[in-house]
N, C-alpha and C positions, 0 to 999 in steps of 0.2 A: 501494500498498500503506498502509497502512495505520504510522506512526509507532512505537507501540507494539512493533505485532506486526515490523515492522522490528529493531528492536533483539532482541525476541523469538527471528528466524530469522537470529539471525547467526548465521556460525560463520569458525575459523581460516581455513581452504582453508589453502593455501600462502602467505594472508601470519603473516610470524613475529610472538612472541609478542605486544611490544613496539605490530606496529604494531595488530594487533588489541584492543590493547589501547585506544590510544587511540582505535576504529574505533567500540567500547561505552562508552566511553567521551564520543565525537561523538552518540551516537542517544540516548545518557540524556538528552541534555541537550538536541536538538531533543524528546524524547518525555515531557519534563519532567521524571525522572522522578530523583527525590533519592537519595543513597543511607544511611540509618543508620554516622554515624558509629564512633556511643560500640558496637554493636552488634560491626559490621565489629571491630573493636578487640578486642575479647571476645575473637572467631571467636578473630583471627590469635597474639595471646596463647598461646592454649593449639592453633593449630596447626603453629603454628612449632620450637613444642621436639619434638614430635616430625621423623622421620627414612624421608622416601620415594622406593621405586628407584622409582617411575611417578608420572606424575601423574594415575589415577587411585585411586594409593590416596589421594593431595591432597586433591583433589575430594571422594571419595568421607569422610576423614574435616573436612571443613572440611562437610560436608550434617547428616551425626552434629550437631559441636560447635553450627552453623547449629538443629536438630532441636532437641535439648536448652536450648542458650538462649530456644528460646520458648517452651521447655513451661516454661519457669522463667515469663517472662514471664506467659503467661496464665494459672497456677495466681495469680502474685502479685494478677494484673486481679480473678481469682474468689478472692480470700480479700479482700481489701479493699475488691467488689464487694458479699460482702455483710456484709463489718462495718457500708457506710454503713447496709444494711438496717435491722439490728437500727439504734445512735441514732436510725433516724427510727423506727422502732416505740415507744423512750423515751417 
């Protein structure tokens, strides 16, 4: 199985959270996948301020925050690209 596919298909199953996290880290190293720590910090800053009753609530909030950050990054990229085009035209 391709290392990247193995990483994507990892599930916690009967492992404790700590063991599962270690497995994910090992799989990421083997698949040569790096985390964007700057973005992760921004997500953690928002998510850690919330109170959660279920892990699914935390997951959904994290996905929501990540989506918002990606939208901001995309809009910054789009506006800087259009600015570069305008500067080149001058």
